[in-house]
C-alpha positions in Angstrom: 111.4 110.2 103.3 110.8 111.1 106.9 111.9 108.4 109.7 107.9 108.5 110.9 106.6 107.7 107.5 109.1 104.4 107.3 108.1 103.5 110.6 104.5 103.4 109.7 105.1 101.6 106.3 107.3 98.9 108.1 104.3 99.1 110.8 101.5 98.2 108.5 103.7 95.7 106.4 104.2 94.0 109.8 100.7 93.9 110.8 99.5 93.0 107.1 101.8 89.8 107.1 101.1 88.8 110.6 97.5 88.2 109.8 98.5 84.8 108.0 100.6 83.3 110.5 97.8 84.0 113.1 95.6 81.9 110.7 98.4 79.2 110.6 98.2 79.1 114.4 94.9 79.1 115.1 93.7 77.1 112.2 92.6 73.3 112.3 95.7 70.9 111.9 94.5 69.4 108.9 94.3 72.4 106.8 98.0 73.8 108.2 100.1 71.9 105.5 98.3 73.4 102.7 99.9 76.7 103.2 102.9 75.8 105.5 105.5 76.6 102.9 104.0 80.2 101.8 104.2 80.9 105.7 107.8 79.5 105.9 109.2 81.1 102.9 107.3 84.3 102.5 105.3 85.7 105.2 107.6 85.0 108.2 111.1 86.6 106.5 109.0 89.7 105.4 107.7 90.1 109.3 111.1 89.6 110.5 112.7 92.4 108.3 109.7 94.9 108.8 109.9 94.1 112.5 113.5 95.1 112.4 112.6 98.2 110.1 109.7 99.0 112.9 112.0 99.5 115.8 115.5 100.3 114.4 114.6 102.3 111.2 117.3 104.8 111.8 120.2 102.2 112.7 118.8 100.0 109.9 119.6 102.9 107.5 123.4 103.2 109.2 123.9 99.6 108.7 123.6 100.0 104.9 125.2 103.3 104.6 128.5 103.4 102.2 130.2 106.2 103.5 131.7 105.1 106.9 135.3 103.8 106.7 135.7 100.3 107.1 137.5 99.1 110.2 139.9 96.3 109.7 140.8 94.6 113.3 144.5 94.7 114.2 
Protein backbone atom coordinates (compact mmCIF):
# COMPACT_ATOMS: atom_id res chain seq x y z
CA UNK A 1 0.00 0.00 0.00
CA UNK A 2 1.34 3.45 -0.88
CA UNK A 3 2.21 5.93 1.85
CA UNK A 4 -0.25 8.47 0.46
CA UNK A 5 -3.06 5.91 0.70
CA UNK A 6 -2.17 5.12 4.31
CA UNK A 7 -2.16 8.80 5.21
CA UNK A 8 -5.51 9.28 3.51
CA UNK A 9 -7.03 6.38 5.45
CA UNK A 10 -5.63 7.68 8.74
CA UNK A 11 -6.86 11.18 7.91
CA UNK A 12 -10.44 10.02 7.28
CA UNK A 13 -10.46 7.90 10.44
CA UNK A 14 -9.19 10.94 12.34
CA UNK A 15 -11.93 13.18 10.92
CA UNK A 16 -14.76 10.68 11.50
CA UNK A 17 -13.75 9.87 15.08
CA UNK A 18 -13.25 13.56 15.88
CA UNK A 19 -16.89 14.45 15.24
CA UNK A 20 -18.28 12.83 18.44
CA UNK A 21 -15.67 14.68 20.50
CA UNK A 22 -16.98 17.97 19.11
CA UNK A 23 -20.47 16.87 20.14
CA UNK A 24 -19.13 16.07 23.59
CA UNK A 25 -17.59 19.52 23.93
CA UNK A 26 -20.50 21.56 22.58
CA UNK A 27 -23.41 19.52 23.98
CA UNK A 28 -25.33 20.56 27.06
CA UNK A 29 -23.68 19.52 30.36
CA UNK A 30 -26.68 17.42 31.38
CA UNK A 31 -26.22 15.06 28.39
CA UNK A 32 -22.44 14.60 28.55
CA UNK A 33 -22.33 11.86 31.25
CA UNK A 34 -24.38 9.62 28.95
CA UNK A 35 -21.53 9.08 26.51
CA UNK A 36 -18.45 10.24 28.40
CA UNK A 37 -17.09 6.70 28.76
CA UNK A 38 -17.42 6.06 25.01
CA UNK A 39 -15.45 9.24 24.31
CA UNK A 40 -12.81 8.38 26.90
CA UNK A 41 -12.25 4.71 26.02
CA UNK A 42 -13.10 4.46 22.30
CA UNK A 43 -13.00 7.72 20.37
CA UNK A 44 -10.02 9.43 22.03
CA UNK A 45 -7.58 6.47 21.74
CA UNK A 46 -8.55 5.93 18.09
CA UNK A 47 -8.11 9.65 17.49
CA UNK A 48 -4.64 9.62 19.06
CA UNK A 49 -3.44 6.60 17.08
CA UNK A 50 -4.84 7.92 13.80
CA UNK A 51 -3.24 11.29 14.50
CA UNK A 52 0.13 9.58 14.83
CA UNK A 53 -0.53 7.78 11.57
CA UNK A 54 -1.47 11.00 9.77
CA UNK A 55 1.77 12.77 10.44
CA UNK A 56 4.27 10.01 10.98
CA UNK A 57 3.13 7.16 8.73
CA UNK A 58 6.63 6.31 7.53
CA UNK A 59 8.30 6.47 10.93
CA UNK A 60 5.30 4.68 12.45
CA UNK A 61 6.09 1.70 10.20
CA UNK A 62 9.77 1.89 11.10
CA UNK A 63 8.90 1.70 14.78
CA UNK A 64 7.34 -1.77 14.34
CA UNK A 65 9.91 -3.12 11.90
CA UNK A 66 11.47 -6.47 12.90
CA UNK A 67 14.63 -6.55 10.77
CA UNK A 68 16.58 -3.82 12.59
CA UNK A 69 19.30 -4.77 15.08
CA UNK A 70 18.58 -4.46 18.78
CA UNK A 71 20.79 -1.87 20.50
CA UNK A 72 21.79 -2.77 24.04
CA UNK A 73 23.14 0.10 26.16
CA UNK A 74 26.66 -0.45 27.44
